[in-house]
VMD Tcl script that draws the C-alpha trace (Angstrom):
set ca {
  {0.00 0.00 0.00}
  {1.73 3.09 -1.27}
  {0.47 6.17 0.57}
  {-3.01 4.73 1.11}
  {-4.88 5.99 4.15}
  {-7.55 4.53 6.44}
  {-7.82 1.06 4.93}
  {-8.89 -2.09 6.76}
  {-8.05 -5.57 5.46}
  {-10.05 -8.11 7.44}
  {-10.95 -11.79 7.11}
  {-8.98 -12.70 3.98}
  {-6.59 -15.47 3.02}
  {-3.51 -13.73 1.63}
  {-0.84 -15.79 -0.12}
  {1.71 -15.67 -2.91}
  {1.44 -19.40 -3.53}
  {0.73 -20.31 -7.15}
  {2.08 -17.11 -8.68}
  {5.13 -17.12 -10.98}
  {8.26 -16.08 -9.10}
  {8.86 -13.01 -11.29}
  {5.34 -11.71 -10.53}
  {5.72 -11.85 -6.74}
  {6.69 -8.79 -4.64}
  {9.05 -9.15 -1.67}
  {6.18 -9.39 0.83}
  {2.51 -10.40 0.92}
  {1.57 -7.02 2.42}
  {3.87 -4.01 2.01}
  {2.87 -0.77 3.74}
  {4.70 2.52 3.30}
  {3.81 6.18 3.70}
  {0.32 5.29 4.91}
  {-1.85 6.34 7.86}
  {-4.56 4.38 9.67}
  {-4.01 0.97 8.04}
  {-5.59 -1.97 9.92}
  {-4.75 -5.63 9.19}
  {-7.22 -7.76 11.22}
  {-8.01 -11.49 11.45}
  {-6.44 -12.64 8.18}
  {-4.65 -15.86 7.31}
  {-1.37 -14.82 5.69}
  {0.97 -17.53 4.39}
  {3.52 -18.67 1.82}
  {5.19 -15.30 1.36}
  {8.21 -15.26 -0.93}
  {10.04 -13.28 1.74}
  {8.21 -11.36 4.49}
  {4.50 -11.81 5.10}
  {3.96 -8.22 6.35}
  {6.44 -5.38 5.97}
  {6.26 -1.76 7.09}
  {8.82 0.00 4.92}
  {11.34 2.10 6.88}
  {12.27 4.52 4.09}
  {8.77 6.01 4.04}
  {7.29 5.45 7.53}
  {3.61 4.81 8.20}
  {1.53 5.94 11.18}
  {-1.32 4.42 13.21}
  {-0.90 0.92 11.76}
  {-2.68 -1.91 13.61}
  {-1.85 -5.57 12.97}
  {-4.16 -7.72 15.13}
  {-5.35 -11.33 15.28}
  {-3.72 -12.60 12.10}
  {-2.46 -16.15 11.56}
  {0.92 -15.99 9.83}
  {2.88 -19.00 8.54}
  {5.43 -20.17 5.96}
  {7.02 -16.77 5.44}
  {10.21 -16.87 3.42}
  {9.40 -20.35 2.17}
  {11.79 -19.92 -0.78}
  {14.52 -18.11 1.15}
  {15.10 -20.53 4.04}
  {12.78 -18.63 6.35}
  {12.50 -15.03 7.46}
  {10.39 -12.88 9.79}
  {6.62 -13.00 9.61}
  {6.31 -9.27 10.30}
  {9.04 -6.65 9.82}
  {8.48 -3.22 11.39}
}
mol new
graphics top color blue
foreach p $ca { graphics top sphere $p radius 0.5 }
foreach p [lrange $ca 0 end-1] q [lrange $ca 1 end] { graphics top cylinder $p $q radius 0.2 }
display resetview
């Protein structure tokens, strides 16, 4: 999410599984320069690298990540963090 404000993602299954490698970004959910983003009660799995990443070069504010089930992050890179803040 590039500079998107006041968005809620809730109750989804979010995965990169089944996509060609060249079409996959470095994380399932990438947030930067945003305000008021809420990630609630999702199942997030099989991320090429990170499952959720808050980008440091363009910080976000008021981000809530609550009640998600996160697994198999970095499944092609010998494992990595589920969430990087």
